[in-house]
LUMTI-882992 format. One record per atom (N, C-alpha, C): atom name; chain; residue number from 1; x, y negated, z. Coordinates in pm, 1 decimal, m for minus. Layout:
  at  ch    i        xx        yy        zz
  CA   A  NUM         X         Y         Z
...
This chain:
  at  ch    i        xx        yy        zz
   N   A    1      75.2     114.5       6.4
  CA   A    1     m11.9     m18.1     m15.4
   C   A    1      84.4    m114.8      m3.3
   N   A    2      62.6    m213.0     m94.7
  CA   A    2     136.8    m329.8    m102.3
   C   A    2     115.8    m442.2     m17.7
   N   A    3     217.0    m501.5      20.9
  CA   A    3     137.1    m613.3     116.0
   C   A    3     134.4    m745.1      36.4
   N   A    4      85.8    m872.5      55.8
  CA   A    4      77.2    m950.0     m33.3
   C   A    4     165.9   m1059.4     m14.7
   N   A    5     264.5   m1057.9      97.3
  CA   A    5     390.4   m1119.0     140.5
   C   A    5     305.0   m1253.9     195.1
   N   A    6     414.1   m1344.2     219.5
  CA   A    6     409.8   m1450.4     267.7
   C   A    6     350.3   m1582.5     167.5
   N   A    7     308.9   m1672.1     244.4
  CA   A    7     315.1   m1823.1     205.2
   C   A    7     389.4   m1922.6     225.4
   N   A    8     484.9   m1984.2     141.3
  CA   A    8     578.6   m2106.9     184.2
   C   A    8     548.5   m2221.4     145.4
   N   A    9     524.2   m2298.7     247.9
  CA   A    9     504.6   m2466.0     174.2
   C   A    9     622.3   m2544.9     245.0
   N   A   10     692.0   m2595.8     118.0
  CA   A   10     791.3   m2663.2     164.3
   C   A   10     763.7   m2795.8     160.6
   N   A   11     756.5   m2905.0     292.3
  CA   A   11     695.6   m3019.1     288.9
   C   A   11     806.0   m3132.3     314.8
   N   A   12     758.0   m3217.0     240.5
  CA   A   12     849.1   m3353.2     242.6
   C   A   12     805.2   m3436.6     335.8
   N   A   13     824.5   m3575.1     352.3
  CA   A   13     762.6   m3679.5     453.9
   C   A   13     624.9   m3722.0     353.5
   N   A   14     629.0   m3722.1     234.5
  CA   A   14     544.5   m3783.0     173.9
   C   A   14     471.3   m3700.1      37.2
   N   A   15     504.1   m3566.5      49.9
  CA   A   15     476.2   m3495.9     m63.2
   C   A   15     518.8   m3368.4      m4.2
   N   A   16     431.8   m3250.9     m78.0
  CA   A   16     447.5   m3111.2     m74.4
   C   A   16     546.9   m3085.8    m191.1
   N   A   17     667.5   m3013.7    m167.6
  CA   A   17     766.9   m2995.4    m249.0
   C   A   17     750.9   m2873.2    m336.2
   N   A   18     716.6   m2751.5    m273.6
  CA   A   18     692.2   m2642.1    m327.6
   C   A   18     567.2   m2553.8    m217.4
   N   A   19     505.7   m2487.2    m305.4
  CA   A   19     415.9   m2386.9    m224.7
   C   A   19     383.5   m2292.7    m321.0
   N   A   20     433.5   m2161.6    m294.9
  CA   A   20     475.8   m2046.2    m301.2
   C   A   20     404.1   m1930.9    m244.8
   N   A   21     314.6   m1822.9    m307.8
  CA   A   21     220.9   m1703.9    m220.0
   C   A   21     326.0   m1610.9    m292.2
   N   A   22     298.3   m1470.1    m198.6
  CA   A   22     356.7   m1361.8    m247.1
   C   A   22     502.4   m1360.5    m220.9
   N   A   23     554.0   m1447.5    m148.2
  CA   A   23     701.8   m1465.3     m88.7
   C   A   23     754.7   m1296.1       3.6
   N   A   24     841.6   m1257.1     m40.9
  CA   A   24     863.9   m1100.3      m4.2
   C   A   24     987.2   m1147.6     124.8
   N   A   25    1056.4   m1242.1      90.9
  CA   A   25    1134.9   m1307.5     196.4
   C   A   25    1189.4   m1431.4     178.7
   N   A   26    1255.2   m1470.8     342.7
  CA   A   26    1288.5   m1617.8     352.4
   C   A   26    1452.7   m1611.3     361.0
   N   A   27    1514.1   m1670.7     380.1
  CA   A   27    1656.2   m1681.5     446.9
   C   A   27    1693.9   m1840.1     471.6
   N   A   28    1696.6   m1867.0     581.3
  CA   A   28    1709.1   m2021.4     610.1
   C   A   28    1836.3   m2048.6     690.0
   N   A   29    1894.6   m2151.9     717.2
  CA   A   29    2007.6   m2177.6     776.5
   C   A   29    1982.6   m2280.1     925.4
   N   A   30    2020.7   m2238.7    1011.5
  CA   A   30    1992.0   m2310.5    1143.7
   C   A   30    2129.6   m2330.5    1192.8
   N   A   31    2129.7   m2474.1    1294.5
  CA   A   31    2260.6   m2480.3    1359.6
   C   A   31    2334.6   m2364.6    1393.1
   N   A   32    2301.3   m2244.5    1437.7
  CA   A   32    2342.5   m2132.8    1501.0
   C   A   32    2388.3   m2066.7    1411.4
   N   A   33    2339.7   m2066.3    1288.2
  CA   A   33    2384.6   m1951.0    1162.9
   C   A   33    2233.2   m1918.2    1093.3
   N   A   34    2255.8   m1850.4     961.2
  CA   A   34    2137.9   m1808.7     860.0
   C   A   34    2064.2   m1695.0     961.5
   N   A   35    1910.2   m1709.2     897.5
  CA   A   35    1834.1   m1599.1     953.0
   C   A   35    1741.6   m1570.7     856.9
   N   A   36    1679.8   m1438.5     849.6
  CA   A   36    1594.7   m1377.4     794.0
   C   A   36    1454.3   m1386.9     789.0
   N   A   37    1342.1   m1409.9     745.1
  CA   A   37    1190.6   m1401.3     755.6
   C   A   37    1170.7   m1290.9     638.4
   N   A   38    1097.5   m1173.7     699.0
  CA   A   38    1025.6   m1092.4     632.9
   C   A   38     873.9   m1107.9     679.0
   N   A   39     782.0   m1077.9     585.6
  CA   A   39     620.3   m1069.0     619.0
   C   A   39     562.0   m1021.9     761.4
   N   A   40     627.6    m951.9     796.9
  CA   A   40     588.5    m867.9     956.5
   C   A   40     651.0    m924.4    1059.0
   N   A   41     748.6   m1005.4    1064.1
  CA   A   41     820.7   m1091.8    1149.1
   C   A   41     752.5   m1162.2    1247.4
   N   A   42     773.5   m1152.2    1348.3
  CA   A   42     697.5   m1199.2    1479.6
   C   A   42     674.4   m1379.2    1441.7
   N   A   43     596.0   m1439.7    1480.6
  CA   A   43     561.9   m1589.3    1471.8
   C   A   43     702.1   m1644.8    1562.4
   N   A   44     747.9   m1763.4    1484.4
  CA   A   44     886.2   m1836.1    1520.0
   C   A   44     869.6   m1979.1    1476.2
   N   A   45     921.1   m2041.6    1545.3
  CA   A   45    1008.5   m2197.1    1514.0
   C   A   45    1126.7   m2208.8    1519.4
   N   A   46    1173.4   m2239.1    1446.5
  CA   A   46    1353.9   m2286.1    1415.9
   C   A   46    1383.1   m2421.8    1335.7
   N   A   47    1484.4   m2507.0    1411.1
  CA   A   47    1527.0   m2592.5    1384.3
   C   A   47    1644.7   m2590.2    1262.5
   N   A   48    1610.2   m2639.4    1141.5
  CA   A   48    1697.2   m2596.1    1015.8
   C   A   48    1832.9   m2692.5     998.5
   N   A   49    1932.7   m2665.8     956.5
  CA   A   49    2041.3   m2755.7     929.9
   C   A   49    2034.4   m2746.7     778.6
   N   A   50    2114.2   m2903.8     724.2
  CA   A   50    2117.0   m2900.8     608.8
   C   A   50    2185.7   m2779.9     538.4
   N   A   51    2130.6   m2706.0     424.2
  CA   A   51    2203.2   m2614.3     333.5
   C   A   51    2103.2   m2563.2     242.6
   N   A   52    2112.9   m2444.0     242.1
  CA   A   52    2023.4   m2387.4     113.9
   C   A   52    1930.5   m2292.8     174.9
   N   A   53    1795.1   m2278.7     132.9
  CA   A   53    1692.5   m2212.6     211.9
   C   A   53    1683.7   m2115.1      47.2
   N   A   54    1675.3   m1992.6      75.6
  CA   A   54    1623.9   m1866.4     m24.8
   C   A   54    1498.6   m1832.0       7.2
   N   A   55    1444.7   m1804.2    m133.8
  CA   A   55    1300.4   m1721.8     m75.8
   C   A   55    1271.9   m1630.8    m220.8
   N   A   56    1213.7   m1536.1    m204.0
  CA   A   56    1218.1   m1443.8    m318.6
   C   A   56    1054.9   m1402.1    m351.0
   N   A   57    1025.0   m1420.3    m457.4
  CA   A   57     909.4   m1368.0    m529.5
   C   A   57     909.7   m1273.7    m606.2
   N   A   58     798.5   m1159.7    m655.5
  CA   A   58     812.9   m1085.7    m774.5
   C   A   58     830.4   m1156.6    m900.1
   N   A   59     740.2   m1278.4    m918.2
  CA   A   59     742.4   m1359.2   m1019.4
   C   A   59     882.9   m1408.7   m1055.6
   N   A   60     950.3   m1473.8    m977.3
  CA   A   60    1052.1   m1581.1    m960.0
   C   A   60    1165.8   m1526.3    m945.1
   N   A   61    1167.5   m1419.0    m854.3
  CA   A   61    1305.5   m1348.5    m803.1
   C   A   61    1350.8   m1429.4    m685.5
   N   A   62    1490.5   m1436.3    m710.1
  CA   A   62    1577.0   m1494.2    m588.7
   C   A   62    1555.9   m1654.7    m607.5
   N   A   63    1529.7   m1751.4    m543.1
  CA   A   63    1500.8   m1881.2    m577.2
   C   A   63    1588.2   m1956.7    m459.7
   N   A   64    1667.9   m2054.8    m479.2
  CA   A   64    1756.4   m2105.1    m408.3
   C   A   64    1741.1   m2289.2    m369.9
   N   A   65    1690.8   m2349.4    m264.0
  CA   A   65    1646.1   m2499.0    m277.4
   C   A   65    1790.0   m2530.9    m163.6
   N   A   66    1797.6   m2662.9    m212.6
  CA   A   66    1885.2   m2727.5    m116.1
   C   A   66    1786.6   m2825.1     m54.1
   N   A   67    1826.7   m2817.8     103.9
  CA   A   67    1717.8   m2886.6     199.8
   C   A   67    1823.7   m2936.8     308.6
   N   A   68    1741.3   m3047.1     328.0
  CA   A   68    1787.2   m3131.0     446.9
   C   A   68    1756.7   m3079.7     569.7
   N   A   69    1751.9   m3123.6     696.0
  CA   A   69    1761.0   m3095.4     843.2
   C   A   69    1621.8   m3108.9     823.3
   N   A   70    1551.2   m2984.7     907.4
  CA   A   70    1399.3   m3019.5     958.0
   C   A   70    1358.1   m2917.3    1030.5
   N   A   71    1268.5   m2821.1    1023.1
  CA   A   71    1206.7   m2775.6    1106.4
   C   A   71    1135.6   m2668.0    1009.0
   N   A   72    1137.8   m2511.8    1075.9
  CA   A   72    1072.7   m2394.0    1012.0
   C   A   72     956.6   m2365.6    1107.5
   N   A   73     814.7   m2333.3    1067.1
  CA   A   73     726.5   m2255.7    1165.8
   C   A   73     696.2   m2192.5    1084.0
   N   A   74     657.5   m2048.5    1143.3
  CA   A   74     573.9   m1933.4    1101.0
   C   A   74     461.9   m1864.7    1173.3
   N   A   75     391.2   m1881.0    1140.9
  CA   A   75     244.7   m1854.6    1205.4
   C   A   75     194.8   m1717.5    1106.3
   N   A   76     167.3   m1604.2    1165.3
  CA   A   76     107.3   m1501.0    1044.9
   C   A   76     200.7   m1482.3     951.7
   N   A   77     134.2   m1505.1     820.3
  CA   A   77     195.9   m1494.8     705.7
   C   A   77     223.5   m1638.1     657.3
   N   A   78     210.4   m1740.8     700.0
  CA   A   78     231.6   m1880.4     649.9
   C   A   78     334.8   m1902.7     713.5
   N   A   79     445.3   m1969.8     620.6
  CA   A   79     560.4   m2049.1     680.5
   C   A   79     576.5   m2194.0     614.4
   N   A   80     592.0   m2267.3     654.4
  CA   A   80     577.8   m2413.6     697.2
   C   A   80     734.0   m2472.2     688.5
   N   A   81     802.5   m2518.8     588.5
  CA   A   81     919.3   m2587.9     587.9
   C   A   81     912.4   m2726.9     594.5
   N   A   82     907.4   m2820.6     704.1
  CA   A   82     918.4   m2968.9     712.5
   C   A   82    1049.4   m2994.0     695.4
   N   A   83    1100.3   m3077.2     567.7
  CA   A   83    1253.3   m3137.4     553.9
   C   A   83    1257.9   m3281.0     496.7
   N   A   84    1366.4   m3353.4     546.4
  CA   A   84    1362.0   m3453.4     489.7
   C   A   84    1370.2   m3477.9     326.4
   N   A   85    1476.5   m3384.4     278.2
  CA   A   85    1490.8   m3397.4     126.9
   C   A   85    1511.1   m3220.0      84.3
   N   A   86    1471.2   m3205.4     m40.8
  CA   A   86    1455.9   m3096.9     m89.0
   C   A   86    1518.7   m3102.2    m215.7
   N   A   87    1577.1   m3031.2    m267.8
  CA   A   87    1618.3   m3013.3    m400.7
   C   A   87    1638.6   m2883.7    m471.0
   N   A   88    1566.9   m2863.9    m610.6
  CA   A   88    1597.5   m2703.2    m641.6
   C   A   88    1648.6   m2741.9    m824.4
   N   A   89    1698.5   m2646.5    m840.7
  CA   A   89    1761.9   m2611.4    m963.1
   C   A   89    1762.0   m2489.1   m1002.0
   N   A   90    1759.5   m2443.6   m1142.6
  CA   A   90    1761.1   m2296.7   m1198.0
   C   A   90    1856.6   m2193.8   m1094.7
   N   A   91    1992.5   m2206.6   m1091.5
  CA   A   91    2103.3   m2139.2   m1035.0
   C   A   91    2206.4   m2229.2    m935.8
   N   A   92    2251.0   m2147.9    m852.2
  CA   A   92    2337.1   m2257.8    m746.7
   C   A   92    2416.5   m2315.0    m812.3
   N   A   93    2497.2   m2296.8    m965.0
  CA   A   93    2608.4   m2408.8   m1001.8
   C   A   93    2502.9   m2517.0   m1039.5
   N   A   94    2383.1   m2524.6   m1081.7
  CA   A   94    2301.2   m2647.6   m1140.0
   C   A   94    2284.1   m2712.0    m993.2
   N   A   95    2243.1   m2607.8    m892.5
  CA   A   95    2171.9   m2694.7    m778.3
   C   A   95    2289.7   m2798.3    m695.4
   N   A   96    2423.4   m2714.3    m713.7
  CA   A   96    2526.8   m2788.9    m670.9
   C   A   96    2589.0   m2908.1    m747.2
   N   A   97    2509.9   m2957.6    m893.9
  CA   A   97    2556.1   m3033.0    m942.5
   C   A   97    2415.1   m3159.2    m906.4
   N   A   98    2318.6   m3108.7    m894.1
  CA   A   98    2210.8   m3171.8    m877.2
   C   A   98    2225.6   m3237.7    m716.0
   N   A   99    2288.8   m3180.2    m610.1
  CA   A   99    2303.0   m3183.1    m481.9
   C   A   99    2449.4   m3289.1    m471.0
   N   A  100    2528.4   m3300.7    m556.4
  CA   A  100    2644.5   m3362.7    m553.6
   C   A  100    2582.2   m3523.7    m624.6
   N   A  101    2508.3   m3517.4    m708.7
  CA   A  101    2452.9   m3611.1    m774.7
   C   A  101    2379.3   m3713.5    m714.3
   N   A  102    2298.2   m3606.7    m603.6
  CA   A  102    2168.0   m3699.4    m523.1
   C   A  102    2246.9   m3752.7    m391.9
   N   A  103    2362.5   m3718.8    m392.9
  CA   A  103    2435.9   m3754.0    m294.1
   C   A  103    2525.3   m3893.8    m344.1
   N   A  104    2564.6   m3876.0    m438.3
  CA   A  104    2647.8   m4008.3    m514.9
   C   A  104    2526.0   m4097.4    m522.7
   N   A  105    2428.9   m4074.6    m591.8
  CA   A  105    2317.4   m4179.7    m574.2
   C   A  105    2311.1   m4242.3    m453.7
   N   A  106    2243.9   m4153.7    m337.1
  CA   A  106    2221.2   m4189.0    m180.8
   C   A  106    2350.9   m4292.8    m148.8
   N   A  107    2463.8   m4236.4    m156.3
  CA   A  107    2589.3   m4338.9    m140.0
   C   A  107    2568.8   m4460.7    m205.6
   N   A  108    2582.0   m4467.9    m310.8
  CA   A  108    2523.6   m4622.1    m378.9
   C   A  108    2454.7   m4679.9    m323.2
   N   A  109    2318.8   m4633.9    m294.2
  CA   A  109    2232.7   m4709.0    m216.5
   C   A  109    2271.3   m4728.8     m58.5
   N   A  110    2313.8   m4659.0      m9.9
  CA   A  110    2374.5   m4668.2     140.7
   C   A  110    2460.5   m4802.0     144.6
   N   A  111    2550.2   m4802.6      31.7
  CA   A  111    2662.5   m4891.9       8.6
   C   A  111    2597.1   m5049.1     m12.1
   N   A  112    2457.5   m5049.7     m80.5
  CA   A  112    2404.4   m5176.6    m140.3
   C   A  112    2365.9   m5221.2     m10.1
   N   A  113    2298.3   m5116.8      95.1
  CA   A  113    2204.3   m5160.6     196.0
   C   A  113    2302.1   m5233.1     298.5
   N   A  114    2405.6   m5164.4     318.6
  CA   A  114    2513.8   m5208.6     441.8
   C   A  114    2540.2   m5353.8     386.9
   N   A  115    2554.4   m5388.9     274.0
  CA   A  115    2607.8   m5481.1     189.3
   C   A  115    2471.8   m5593.5     226.2
   N   A  116    2371.2   m5559.2     249.3
  CA   A  116    2258.3   m5677.2     247.1
   C   A  116    2273.9   m5693.2     404.8
   N   A  117    2240.8   m5569.0     469.7
  CA   A  117    2283.3   m5560.4     621.4
   C   A  117    2397.7   m5659.9     634.6
   N   A  118    2491.4   m5659.3     610.1
  CA   A  118    2612.9   m5748.2     653.6
   C   A  118    2605.2   m5867.6     624.3
   N   A  119    2553.4   m5913.4     495.3
  CA   A  119    2512.5   m6061.8     476.7
   C   A  119    2377.4   m6110.2     572.2
   N   A  120    2305.1   m6043.7     598.0
  CA   A  120    2192.3   m6083.0     723.9
   C   A  120    2257.0   m6084.6     836.7
   N   A  121    2362.0   m6003.7     882.0
  CA   A  121    2419.3   m6026.4    1010.5
   C   A  121    2487.7   m6134.5    1048.9
   N   A  122    2554.6   m6122.4     919.2
  CA   A  122    2677.0   m6278.6     935.0
   C   A  122    2572.1   m6410.4     926.7
   N   A  123    2479.0   m6422.0     858.9
  CA   A  123    2369.4   m6533.9     825.6
   C   A  123    2326.9   m6555.5     987.1
   N   A  124    2284.0   m6417.8    1072.9
  CA   A  124    2222.1   m6454.0    1178.2
   C   A  124    2309.5   m6493.1    1299.3
   N   A  125    2451.3   m6448.7    1299.9
  CA   A  125    2564.9   m6466.8    1342.8
   C   A  125    2610.1   m6654.9    1345.9
   N   A  126    2576.8   m6673.7    1229.9
  CA   A  126    2634.4   m6822.9    1204.3
   C   A  126    2525.0   m6930.9    1246.2
   N   A  127    2402.5   m6866.3    1236.9
  CA   A  127    2270.2   m6973.4    1291.2
   C   A  127    2319.3   m6967.4    1460.8
   N   A  128    2304.8   m6829.1    1487.4
  CA   A  128    2340.9   m6871.8    1638.5
   C   A  128    2415.8   m6930.8    1700.9
   N   A  129    2552.5   m6930.7    1615.3
  CA   A  129    2670.5   m7004.1    1674.0
   C   A  129    2618.1   m7144.7    1682.8
   N   A  130    2550.8   m7211.9    1569.9
  CA   A  130    2526.8   m7333.7    1517.1
   C   A  130    2403.4   m7370.6    1643.9
   N   A  131    2324.4   m7271.1    1702.3
  CA   A  131    2207.1   m7320.4    1795.5
   C   A  131    2278.1   m7334.2    1940.3
   N   A  132    2369.2   m7217.8    1972.5
  CA   A  132    2440.5   m7238.5    2067.6
   C   A  132    2540.5   m7394.2    2097.3
   N   A  133    2581.6   m7436.1    1980.2
  CA   A  133    2666.3   m7582.2    2011.2
   C   A  133    2581.5   m7670.4    2002.3
   N   A  134    2429.9   m7646.2    1980.9
  CA   A  134    2346.4   m7758.0    1981.1
   C   A  134    2321.9   m7832.6    2102.8
């Protein structure tokens, strides 16, 4: 008798990144190391570390997602993964390239935000110094 498997939902702060049914296994990374989930495993909650989340279905085979830190909750056959960011690609090589590009984009964005914040702080300090001297 075949078991229908688990239902996996990968949630981002403002959208559902993935929703899969018939998932036969999941491998996730925690700060303490990787662990696996099978359909009959007891319910659990785990804090996730940034890394690779692997799930497997009959249709897609093994799929790898890059995920940021977050939380995994398994209740019955439902597995919810809530993370800040998630990225997917066809294979691990492409996933690595996508992750590197995303981090480069984030680094550029962080640098521009830091530049704006530096200007705001400098302006605030200048005005505060002027206010103190009056």
